C-alpha positions as a Markdown table, in Angstrom:
| # | Residue | x | y | z |
|---|---|---|---|---|
| 1 | Unk | -103.4 | -15.3 | 0.4 |
| 2 | Unk | -105.4 | -14.1 | -2.5 |
| 3 | Unk | -105.6 | -15.0 | -6.2 |
| 4 | Unk | -106.1 | -12.5 | -9.0 |
| 5 | Unk | -109.1 | -13.2 | -11.2 |
| 6 | Unk | -106.9 | -13.8 | -14.2 |
| 7 | Unk | -104.7 | -16.2 | -12.4 |
| 8 | Unk | -107.8 | -18.1 | -11.2 |
| 9 | Unk | -109.0 | -18.2 | -14.8 |
| 10 | Unk | -105.6 | -19.6 | -16.0 |
| 11 | Unk | -105.6 | -22.3 | -13.3 |
| 12 | Unk | -109.1 | -23.4 | -14.2 |
| 13 | Unk | -108.4 | -23.3 | -17.9 |
| 14 | Unk | -105.1 | -25.1 | -17.7 |
| 15 | Unk | -106.0 | -27.7 | -15.1 |
| 16 | Unk | -106.8 | -31.3 | -15.9 |
| 17 | Unk | -110.2 | -32.6 | -15.3 |
| 18 | Unk | -108.7 | -34.6 | -12.4 |
| 19 | Unk | -107.3 | -31.4 | -10.8 |
| 20 | Unk | -110.4 | -29.3 | -11.5 |
| 21 | Unk | -112.2 | -30.0 | -8.2 |
| 22 | Unk | -109.1 | -29.3 | -6.2 |
| 23 | Unk | -108.5 | -26.1 | -8.1 |
| 24 | Unk | -112.1 | -24.9 | -7.6 |
| 25 | Unk | -112.0 | -25.7 | -3.8 |
| 26 | Unk | -108.7 | -23.8 | -3.5 |
| 27 | Unk | -110.1 | -20.8 | -5.4 |
| 28 | Unk | -113.2 | -20.8 | -3.2 |
| 29 | Unk | -111.0 | -20.8 | -0.1 |
| 30 | Unk | -108.9 | -17.9 | -1.3 |
| 31 | Unk | -109.9 | -14.3 | -1.9 |
| 32 | Unk | -110.1 | -13.3 | -5.6 |
| 33 | Unk | -108.6 | -10.0 | -6.4 |
| 34 | Unk | -110.5 | -8.2 | -9.2 |
| 35 | Unk | -108.8 | -6.7 | -12.3 |
| 36 | Unk | -109.7 | -3.1 | -11.8 |
| 37 | Unk | -109.3 | 0.0 | -13.9 |
| 38 | Unk | -106.2 | 0.9 | -11.8 |
| 39 | Unk | -104.8 | -2.5 | -12.6 |
| 40 | Unk | -105.6 | -2.1 | -16.3 |
| 41 | Unk | -103.6 | 1.2 | -16.4 |
| 42 | Unk | -100.7 | -0.3 | -14.4 |
| 43 | Unk | -100.5 | -3.4 | -16.6 |
| 44 | Unk | -100.3 | -1.2 | -19.7 |
| 45 | Unk | -97.4 | 0.8 | -18.2 |
| 46 | Unk | -95.6 | -2.4 | -17.2 |
| 47 | Unk | -96.1 | -3.9 | -20.7 |
| 48 | Unk | -94.9 | -0.6 | -22.4 |
| 49 | Unk | -91.7 | -0.6 | -20.2 |
| 50 | Unk | -91.0 | -4.3 | -21.1 |
| 51 | Unk | -91.6 | -3.6 | -24.8 |
| 52 | Unk | -89.2 | -0.6 | -24.7 |
| 53 | Unk | -86.5 | -3.0 | -23.4 |
| 54 | Unk | -87.3 | -5.5 | -26.1 |
| 55 | Unk | -88.8 | -8.0 | -23.6 |
| 56 | Unk | -92.0 | -9.9 | -24.3 |
| 57 | Unk | -94.2 | -11.3 | -21.5 |
| 58 | Unk | -97.6 | -13.0 | -21.6 |
| 59 | Unk | -100.4 | -10.4 | -21.3 |
| 60 | Unk | -102.0 | -12.4 | -18.5 |
| 61 | Unk | -98.8 | -12.4 | -16.5 |
| 62 | Unk | -98.5 | -8.6 | -16.8 |
| 63 | Unk | -102.1 | -8.3 | -15.6 |
| 64 | Unk | -101.5 | -10.7 | -12.7 |
| 65 | Unk | -98.3 | -8.7 | -11.7 |
| 66 | Unk | -100.2 | -5.4 | -11.8 |
| 67 | Unk | -103.0 | -6.8 | -9.6 |
| 68 | Unk | -100.4 | -8.2 | -7.1 |
| 69 | Unk | -98.5 | -4.9 | -7.0 |
| 70 | Unk | -101.6 | -2.7 | -6.5 |
| 71 | Unk | -102.9 | -5.1 | -3.8 |
| 72 | Unk | -99.5 | -5.1 | -2.2 |
| 73 | Unk | -99.6 | -8.9 | -2.3 |
| 74 | Unk | -96.6 | -11.2 | -2.6 |
| 75 | Unk | -96.8 | -13.2 | -5.8 |
| 76 | Unk | -96.0 | -16.9 | -5.5 |
| 77 | Unk | -94.9 | -18.3 | -8.8 |
| 78 | Unk | -92.3 | -20.3 | -10.7 |
| 79 | Unk | -93.0 | -18.5 | -14.0 |
| 80 | Unk | -89.9 | -16.8 | -15.3 |
| 81 | Unk | -92.0 | -14.0 | -16.9 |
| 82 | Unk | -92.5 | -12.5 | -13.5 |
| 83 | Unk | -88.7 | -12.2 | -13.0 |
| 84 | Unk | -88.6 | -10.1 | -16.2 |
| 85 | Unk | -91.3 | -7.8 | -14.8 |
| 86 | Unk | -89.5 | -7.7 | -11.4 |
| 87 | Unk | -86.4 | -6.3 | -13.0 |
| 88 | Unk | -88.3 | -3.2 | -14.0 |
| 89 | Unk | -90.8 | -3.0 | -11.2 |
| 90 | Unk | -89.3 | -3.1 | -7.7 |
| 91 | Unk | -92.8 | -3.2 | -6.1 |
| 92 | Unk | -93.4 | -6.7 | -7.4 |
| 93 | Unk | -92.7 | -9.0 | -4.5 |
| 94 | Unk | -92.0 | -12.6 | -5.4 |
């Protein structure tokens, strides 16, 4: 299992001080997927498709989805924004 760099950032940013050490150890144990130029382009296409359909999704979630799709990784989440993305992008595996 890997974690996208932006997902790692969100976990560190949003975690409580009590959770921080656990989060950091978890991140160290997992691989970090970089946000590449390919992921940047893919995220922009996903965002444009969602906008065209009148849907708004957090930019970070679009970036995480693009990273997971390009790495052919399954995305483990309870965030409903990813369900919106999945409706228009069959390659996103949740």
